[in-house]
GUTIGU-393179 format. One record per residue (C-alpha): residue in one letter; x, y, z. Coordinates in steps of 0.5 Angstrom, whole numbers, padded with zeros to 4 digits, always signed. Each point is the difference from the previous one (the first is absolute). Layout:
// residues N
aXYZ...
***
This chain:
// residues 165
m+0095+0290+0259s+0010+0000+0002a-0002-0007+0001t-0003-0002-0005i+0007+0003-0005e+0003-0004+0005t-0002-0006-0001e-0001+0001-0007r+0009+0001+0000r-0001-0006+0004s-0002-0005-0003g+0004+0004-0007a+0006-0002+0003g-0001-0006+0003r-0003-0002-0007k+0007+0003-0004l+0003-0003+0006l-0003-0008-0003w+0002+0003-0007v+0008+0000+0003i-0001-0007+0003l-0003-0003-0006a+0004+0002-0004l+0007-0001+0002s-0004-0008+0002l+0000+0000-0007t+0008+0004-0001l+0002-0007+0005n-0004-0005-0003i+0003+0002-0008c+0006+0001+0002f+0001-0008+0004v-0003-0003-0006g+0005+0005-0005g+0005-0004+0004l-0002-0007+0001v-0002+0001-0008w+0007+0003-0001m+0004-0006+0005r-0003-0005-0004a+0003+0003-0007h+0006+0001+0003h+0002-0006+0004p+0000-0006-0003p-0004-0007+0002g+0003-0003+0005p+0003-0007-0001m-0007-0003+0003e-0005+0004-0005r+0006-0002-0006m-0002-0007+0001e-0008+0000+0001r+0000+0005-0007l+0004-0006-0002g-0005-0005+0001q-0005+0004-0002t+0003+0000-0006l+0000-0007-0001d-0007+0000+0001l+0001-0007+0005n-0006-0003+0001d-0001-0003+0008d+0006-0006-0001q+0005+0005-0003r-0001+0004+0006l+0001-0005+0005a+0006-0001-0004f+0002+0007-0001e+0000+0001+0007q+0003-0005+0003f+0007+0003-0005v-0002+0007+0004r+0000-0004+0006v+0006-0003-0001i+0004+0006-0003r-0003+0004+0005q+0003-0004+0006r+0006-0002-0003g+0002+0007-0002r-0001+0003+0008f+0004-0007+0002v+0006+0001-0004r-0001+0008+0003e+0000-0002+0006t+0006-0005-0001n+0004+0005-0004q-0001+0007+0004p+0005-0003+0007l+0005-0004-0005l+0000+0008-0005a+0002+0003+0007k+0005-0005+0003i+0004+0002-0007w-0001+0006+0001n+0003+0000+0008e+0005-0005-0002l+0003+0005-0007a-0001+0005+0006k+0006-0003+0003p+0007+0003-0001d+0001-0008-0001a-0005-0002-0004s+0000-0007-0002e-0001-0003-0007a-0001-0006+0002a-0007+0003+0005v-0002+0005-0006t+0000-0006-0005q-0004-0005+0004l-0005+0004+0002g-0001+0002-0007d+0000-0007-0002q-0005-0001+0005i-0005+0006-0003r+0001-0003-0007d-0002-0007+0002n-0007+0004+0003r+0000+0003-0006a+0000-0006-0005t-0005-0003+0005f-0005+0005+0000q+0001-0001-0008k-0001-0006-0001e-0006-0001+0005a-0003+0006-0004s+0001-0004-0007a-0002-0006+0003a-0006+0004+0002l-0001+0003-0007l+0000-0006-0003s-0006-0003+0003f-0004+0006-0001n+0002+0000-0007k-0003-0008-0001t-0006+0004+0002l+0000+0004-0006t-0003-0001-0007p+0005+0002-0005e-0002+0006-0002q+0000+0003+0007r+0007-0004+0000r+0002+0005-0006k-0003+0007+0004l+0004-0003+0006a+0007+0000-0004d-0002+0007-0003i-0002+0003+0006a+0008-0003+0003q+0003+0001-0006a-0001+0008+0000p-0002+0002+0007k-0002+0008+0000d+0003+0000+0006e+0006+0000+0004a-0002-0004+0005a-0004-0004-0004r+0007-0001-0004r+0003-0001+0007f-0006-0006+0002f+0001-0004-0006s+0007+0001+0000v+0000-0003+0007v-0006-0005-0002v+0003-0003-0007p+0007-0002+0001
***
């Protein structure tokens, strides 16, 4: 009889352990999903997500979508190029400013190079935007203008201020 009692104790303990493991697993899954929901709610979308939403908001056809993708590609590639080009120039400015006898001419020249790089990017971005804009219907153009004039977040405001001079 004691063998039967011992078996019942083991199976009872095994069931309790199984329930504890299942409860822990459920708790971890709920925390993970809750974390994902919290992150989505508290972190604004990135630039590419905003661009994707913009394309969806405008309800683009296939040709317009291709033009939009070309526009986004120009912005992404040229933006990356400007950042990569200007970063060393900024470092040079700070290195120059760290010197006891910093050269105003050198700082000004480097600043001019940065400004010129940004201006070139802005011209290329504006040309890409105009090219994309030509594919839109009047209603879509109005929608795009409304979105650009009243962006909902700071990142979108910065984006449109760079693209449109």
